[in-house]
Residue, then its C-alpha position, 0 to 999 in steps of 0.5 A: p091302216t093309219d097310213e093312207r097308201m095302204r089298202f086292204v082288198v077284201d072283196t076280190p083275191y087280187y088288187e086289180f090297177d092300171g094293166v096290173r094284177v095283183e095276187h098271193g097264186m093260192q089259186y093258180e094251184a088246185m091243192n091251194h084253191y079256195d071255192w070262193d062260192k062254198k066257203l063254209l061247210s055245214e052239212g051234217r055238221e052242228e056249226p058250219i066250218l071253214n073249207q079249206p081247200f087239200g093243201s091247207v089239211f095237207i100242212l095241218e095233217v102232213l107237214n106239221v107233224l115232219k117239222e117237228k123232226r125235220p124244221y126243214v121239210d117244207r124248204v127244200h127243193p126240188f121235192s122229190l130229190y129229196f124224198v128219194g133222198a131221204l128214202i135212202f138216208d132218212t128211211a123211217v122219216a120218208l115213210r113216215l110222211l108217205g105213210l101221212a100222205l096217203l092216209t091224209f089223202y084217203r080221210f079227206r078225198v078217198r072217204p068221202i067218195l065212199q060216202n057220196p058216189r057223186l063226188a067222184l064224178e066232180l073234177d076238183t077232188w083229183k084235180a089236187f092231187l094231181e097237180y101236186t107239186a112242192f114247188p110250183n111253175f103257174e108259166h102257163k096258167v098265167r099265160k092262159t091269164f094274160r089271154q083271158h083278160p087283154h087289158l093286163h100288162t103285168i101279174i105279180l105273185g107269191h105263193t109258190h117261193l120261187g122268185k123270177i121275171r118272165r116277159f111274154g110276146r110283147n110287153k106282157t110280164y109275169v113277176n113272181t116274188g119269191t119268199w124271204t125265208d132260207l130255201i135250200s136248192l138240190d138242183i146241182s145249179n144252185l146247190g146249198m142254202n138261199r136267201e135273196l130278198m126279192y121284192a118287185t117295182i112298178e115304174y112309171f113314165e112321163n108319158d102317160e102313153l107307156p104301161p107301166q115298168t115292172r121289175l124283179r129285184a133282190w133286196q142287199g142291204y146298206r154296206e159301210l163304206w168306211q169304219d174307225i179303227s179303234f185298236 
């Protein structure tokens, strides 16, 4: 990068400084968890291929196909409520979604077990399916990370597309910056289309003994205070 204030972190899945950890968040979800110790698959292949998590395969094989007819399908939450409604009012698409999901799960999870039964003993084989939710909640896993790494006081994630800020105990903060794309909420408390341009700010104090404080903010844009009238 030309700006010295920008840096790319490629040797670890997160960026950590002054008790703050920033990462995308996919490692907190079994379905999108990358195996850093096994990045490539080469057995039985002429050339190695990327060892994609099941979530990436699901997007390629299911969601991208459905988005050709229903472009909003990956932006609706809660997804379970959408699916129930689709079964009633958009039956053909809902059944196709279910069929593609089951077929993909068979091809990439069940069939490999039939070919290699030892895979059935590996927890990760089933974890992605059992833990799946379209908009996951990472709060309990963030708490676990705080316990495992007591030097951390702030964890900033994305991935879930749902912005939030939570305080855990004394001086522990979890921030999710959400997404800048339009989301469609079917929750009665937040019904409709929403776009919140949220971002995290980290503020330092003059007193070096105090840890930096993280806030979640929403960009409201600039507003003109006056307007010329020409007619």
